[in-house]
C-alpha positions in Angstrom: 14.4 22.7 8.7 13.0 19.1 6.8 12.4 21.2 3.8 16.0 23.0 3.4 17.4 19.7 3.1 14.7 18.7 0.6 17.7 19.9 -2.8 20.1 17.2 -1.6 17.5 14.4 -1.2 18.6 13.1 -4.4 22.4 12.7 -3.1 21.2 11.1 -0.5 18.8 9.2 -1.9 21.7 7.4 -4.5 24.4 6.8 -1.9 21.6 4.9 -0.1 21.4 2.3 -3.6 24.0 0.6 -2.4 22.1 -1.2 0.6 18.6 -0.8 -0.2 16.8 -3.1 2.7 19.5 -2.0 5.4 18.5 1.5 4.5 14.8 1.1 5.6 15.9 -0.9 8.5 17.1 1.3 9.7 14.6 4.8 9.4 11.9 2.5 9.9 14.5 1.7 14.0 14.9 5.8 13.5 11.2 6.4 13.0 10.1 4.1 15.3 12.6 5.4 18.4 11.3 8.8 17.7 7.7 8.0 18.4 8.5 6.4 21.4 10.1 9.6 23.4 6.6 11.7 21.8 7.3 12.9 25.5 10.7 14.5 25.4 10.9 17.8 23.9 13.3 17.7 21.7 11.4 14.9 19.6 8.0 17.0 20.4 10.6 19.5 18.0 11.3 16.7 15.0 7.3 15.4 15.3 6.3 18.7 14.6 8.8 20.2 11.8 7.9 16.7 10.8 4.6 17.6 9.6 5.2 21.0 8.7 7.1 19.8 6.2 5.5 17.3 4.8 1.2 17.7 5.5 -1.3 19.4 3.9 -5.4 19.8 4.4 -7.1 21.3 2.1 -11.3 20.8 2.7 -11.9 19.8 -0.8 -9.6 16.8 -0.5 -11.5 14.8 3.0 -13.8 12.3 3.0 -15.9 9.4 4.1 -15.4 5.3 3.0 -16.2 3.1 5.1 -17.2 4.6 7.8 -14.5 5.6 8.1 -12.5 9.8 8.4 -9.7 10.0 5.8 -7.9 13.9 5.2 -7.0 12.7 2.0 -7.0 10.4 -0.2 -3.0 9.2 -0.6 -1.7 7.0 1.9 1.3 4.2 2.3 1.6 1.1 1.4 1.5 -2.7 2.9 5.6 -3.3 2.3 6.7 -0.5 3.4 5.7 -0.3 7.2 5.7 -4.8 7.5 6.2 -4.9 11.7 3.8 -1.9 12.7 7.4 -0.1 14.1 5.6 4.0 12.0 2.3 3.2 13.1 2.2 6.0 15.9 3.7 8.7 13.1 2.8 8.4 9.7 -0.2 10.8 9.5 2.9 13.4 10.3 4.4 12.4 7.3 0.9 14.3 5.4 -0.6 10.6 4.5 -4.1 9.9 4.8 -4.3 6.8 5.9 -1.6 3.3 5.9 -1.4 0.6 5.7 1.0 -2.3 7.7 2.5 -6.1 6.7 1.7 -8.3 4.6 1.7 -9.8 7.9 1.6 -13.6 8.1 0.0 -15.8 10.9 3.4 -16.1 11.6 6.6 -15.1 12.5 9.1 -15.7 9.1 12.7 -14.6 8.1 11.4 -13.7 4.6 13.5 -14.9 0.7 17.2 -15.0 1.5 19.4 -12.1 1.2 19.3 -10.4 -1.2 16.0 -9.5 -2.1 15.3 -6.2 -2.4 16.8 -3.7 -5.7 16.5 -0.5 -6.7 16.3 0.2 -10.2 16.4 4.1 -11.2 16.8 4.1 -15.8 13.4 2.3 -14.3 12.6 4.3 -10.9 11.4 1.3 -10.0 12.0 -1.6 -7.4 11.9 -4.8 -7.9 11.6 -7.0 -4.4 11.0 -10.7 -3.5 11.6 -10.6 -0.4 8.4 -13.4 0.7 6.6 -11.5 3.3 8.9 -11.1 5.9 7.2 -10.1 9.3 7.5 -11.0 12.8 4.1 -12.1 12.9 0.8 -11.4 13.5 0.5 -11.5 17.7 3.9 -10.1 18.1 2.4 -6.8 15.4 -0.6 -7.0 17.4 0.9 -6.2 20.4 3.1 -3.5 19.0 0.1 -1.7 17.9 -2.3 -1.9 21.2 0.8 -0.6 23.4 0.6 2.7 20.1 -2.6 3.3 20.2 -3.0 3.6 24.2 0.1 5.9 24.2 -2.4 7.7 21.7 -5.2 7.4 20.0 -5.2 6.4 15.5 -5.1 9.8 13.9 -5.7 8.5 10.9 -7.5 5.5 9.5 -5.0 2.4 9.9 -5.2 -1.0 7.6 -3.9 -3.5 7.3 -2.8 -6.2 4.9 -3.1 -10.3 5.4 -0.9 -13.0 3.7 -0.7 -16.6 4.1 2.3 -18.4 5.7 4.6 -19.6 3.9 4.9 -22.9 6.7 0.9 -22.5 5.9 -0.9 -24.8 2.7 -3.0 -23.2 0.4 -5.5 -26.2 1.6 -5.1 -23.9 4.8 -4.6 -20.7 3.9 -8.6 -19.5 5.0 -7.4 -20.7 8.8 -4.5 -18.8 8.3 -5.9 -15.7 7.4 -8.6 -16.4 9.9 -6.1 -16.9 13.0 -3.9 -14.1 11.5 -7.6 -11.8 11.4 -8.8 -12.6 15.4 -5.4 -10.9 16.4 -5.4 -7.5 14.5 -9.6 -7.6 14.9 -9.3 -4.8 17.6 -6.1 -2.4 16.3 -7.0 -2.2 13.0 -9.9 0.3 11.0 -10.3 -2.1 7.6 -7.8 -6.0 6.3 -7.1 -6.4 3.3 -6.7 -10.6 1.7 -3.0 -10.5 -0.1 -3.5 -13.0 -2.6 -2.1 -11.9 -5.2 2.1 -11.2 -3.9 4.1 -12.9 -6.3 7.2 -13.3 -3.8 5.1 -16.8 -1.1 4.8 -20.1 -3.7 1.2 -20.1 -4.1 -0.7 -16.8 -3.2 -1.6 -15.7 -6.5 -3.5 -19.0 -7.4 -5.9 -18.1 -4.8 -7.3 -15.4 -6.5 -9.6 -17.6 -8.1 -11.9 -20.2 -7.7 -12.8 -22.2 -5.0 -10.0 -21.4 -2.1 -10.4 -17.8 -2.4 -14.4 -18.3 -0.8 -13.2 -20.6 1.7 -11.1 -17.4 2.9 -13.9 -14.6 2.0 -16.5 -16.9 3.6 -14.3 -17.8 7.0 -13.0 -14.1 7.6 -16.5 -12.5 6.4 -18.0 -15.3 9.6 -15.7 -13.5 12.4 -17.0 -10.1 10.8 -19.8 -10.0 10.4 -20.4 -6.7 9.1 -18.1 -4.4 11.5 -14.9 -4.4 9.6 -14.2 -3.7 5.9 -12.4 -5.7 4.3 -11.5 -6.1 1.5 -8.8 -8.0 -1.1 -5.8 -6.7 -2.8 -5.2 -8.2 -7.2 -2.5 -9.0 -10.0 -2.3 -6.8 -12.2 -1.2 -10.1 -14.5 -4.5 -11.3 -14.4 -6.5 -11.3 -17.6 -10.1 -9.7 -17.6 -12.5 -13.0 -17.0 -10.1 -13.3 -13.9 -10.5 -10.8 -13.0 -14.3 -10.3 -13.1 -14.6 -13.2 -11.8 -12.5 -12.1 -8.7 -15.5 -9.1 -8.4 -18.3 -11.5 -8.5 -16.4 -12.9 -5.2 -17.0 -9.9 -3.7 -20.1 -9.2 -4.6 -21.3 -12.1 -3.3 -19.4 -11.7 -0.4 -19.8 -8.6 0.3 -16.5 -7.8 0.2 -15.6 -3.6 0.5 -13.7 -2.8 -2.1 -11.3 -3.2 -3.9 -6.7 -2.4 -4.0 -5.3 -2.4 -7.6 -2.2 -3.4 -7.9 0.0 -6.0 -6.5 3.3 -6.2 -8.1 4.0 -7.3 -11.8 6.2 -10.2 -12.3 5.7 -8.6 -15.8 9.3 -7.2 -16.3 9.8 -6.6 -20.4 10.2 -2.8 -21.5 12.4 -2.5 -18.6 15.8 0.5 -19.1 17.3 -2.0 -16.8 18.9 -4.8 -18.7 20.9 -6.3 -16.2 20.9 -6.5 -12.3 24.4 -5.1 -11.4 24.0 -6.5 -8.1 23.8 -10.3 -9.3 25.1 -9.8 -13.0 22.1 -11.3 -14.2 19.9 -10.5 -16.7 15.8 -8.3 -15.2 14.0 -11.2 -16.8 15.8 -14.1 -15.2 15.2 -12.5 -11.9 12.3 -13.6 -9.2 10.4 -10.7 -7.8 7.7 -8.6 -8.8 8.6 -4.9 -9.8 6.7 -1.8 -8.2 6.9 1.7 -9.1 6.4 3.3 -12.6 6.3 1.2 -14.8 3.7 -0.1 -13.3 1.2 2.1 -13.6 -0.5 2.9 -16.7 -1.1 -1.1 -16.3 -2.6 0.0 -13.2 -5.0 2.5 -14.3 -6.1 -0.4 -17.0 -7.0 -2.3 -14.2 -8.6 -0.2 -11.9 -11.2 1.2 -15.4 -12.4 -2.5 -15.9 -13.0 -2.5 -12.4 -15.5 1.0 -12.1 -16.3 -0.4 -15.6 -18.1 -3.6 -14.2 -19.3 -2.2 -10.9 -20.4 0.5 -12.4 -18.6 2.8 -9.8 -20.7 1.3 -7.1 -16.9 -0.6 -6.0 -14.6 1.1 -3.9 -11.1 1.7 -5.2 -8.1 1.6 -3.6 -5.3 2.3 -6.8 -1.5 1.8 -5.8 0.5 1.3 -8.8 3.6 3.9 -10.5 2.0 7.1 -8.3 4.8 9.1 -8.8 3.0 13.2 -8.9 0.0 14.5 -9.4 -0.4 13.8 -12.9 0.1 9.8 -12.2 -2.0 10.6 -9.2 -4.8 12.6 -10.6 -5.4 9.4 -13.6 -6.1 7.5 -11.3 -9.2 9.0 -9.5 -9.7 9.8 -13.0 -10.1 7.1 -13.6 -11.8 5.3 -10.6 -9.8 5.3 -7.6 -11.5 6.6 -4.6 -8.1 6.2 -2.5 -4.5 6.3 -3.7 -2.1 3.9 -1.9 1.9 4.8 -2.5 5.0 3.0 -1.8 8.4 3.7 -4.8 7.4 6.6 -6.1 7.5 8.4 -1.9 11.4 6.1 -2.0 12.8 7.8 -4.9 10.6 11.3 -5.1 11.5 11.5 -1.0 8.5 12.3 1.3 7.9 16.3 -0.1 6.0 14.0 -2.6 3.1 13.3 -1.1 3.0 17.7 0.1 3.5 18.3 -3.9 0.8 15.7 -4.7 -1.7 16.9 -2.2 -1.4 20.5 -3.5 -1.2 19.1 -7.4 -4.8 17.8 -6.5 -6.7 20.8 -5.5 -5.2 22.6 -8.6 -6.6 20.0 -10.1 -9.8 20.0 -8.8 -10.6 23.7 -9.1 -9.1 24.4 -12.6 -11.6 21.5 -13.6 -14.5 23.4 -11.4 -14.9 20.7 -9.1 -15.5 21.2 -5.3 -14.4 18.0 -4.2 -12.0 15.0 -5.2 -15.1 11.8 -4.7 -17.1 14.2 -7.9 -13.2 13.4 -9.6 -13.8 10.1 -9.3 -14.6 8.1 -12.3 -15.0 11.5 -14.4 -13.3 10.2 -17.4 -15.9 7.1 -17.2 -18.4 9.9 -18.3 -16.5 11.9 -21.4 -16.9 7.8 -23.2 
């Protein structure tokens, strides 16, 4: 049934352009209600139709990483489900995993409205949300209720961010507080020190403060769950090298490359209609197609610097098979999508996964892991 609606998606998407955040909120509320009524006959039918329309399974795409099983390498990026409202249903949309958040220790409303803008000419999203979420305690309780109803079907990660009200010199305690509350409810954690929308956060990517955060988390973790770090695309190579050294020192499980970019040069959108300002004057981070090349360059660099020994989650500008394949061959073991899912519609997950299976066959490869970083073999 849902496949019949696919030709109508562009018009539906265009109709929501005037208030993308409201559309986002409404979507999550509907998904939350659908999952909560999962025992209802009609709710079951809808969920089954979602799975039939959007899911794709093939043994060549399955892999194990960090002792977790991923049915496919494509996951939902954080930022879409900040409060874990859809945690129980993301597998039905075909995702191999999902990352929730960003979650902060303290509840926070985020930045003033408007704070999310679509840039259709660029297939991009400008956001300055400010990590709006209900706080670690509330989200932990919601996840506990979700998993009590049904155990998680795919690996679930949580993106941890510093609370805006917490001083930078107290960041380690803030991250640790969230980690303790959420520890039982997730399979892996990502330390977000790269969002451009929390004042001063990106300064935590280097130096002693980052080490304090990682020391606190790993001291509590005791090697039980994977902890990764998410970095900005705007870092210099030497800054990334420093983060890689710290990652090795604190035995991190991987790198997420990358967060949104604050660079706005070269965009087709010159003036943001909602504000009347030049796009280069607007605060916030850009996700989507403009981030594609830079994110891939960062993945290549990390893979080369670590000799492919540190797993990478590649994110930024993935919207079709080609953009997904280039990140895998550059060195990413897993992928995440957000803007591409919004622009192309939920069918894109299945299309990308089918495309990756074809790519493997064309290259004479039997498994997705054989494609990770193969671009470097030809250098």
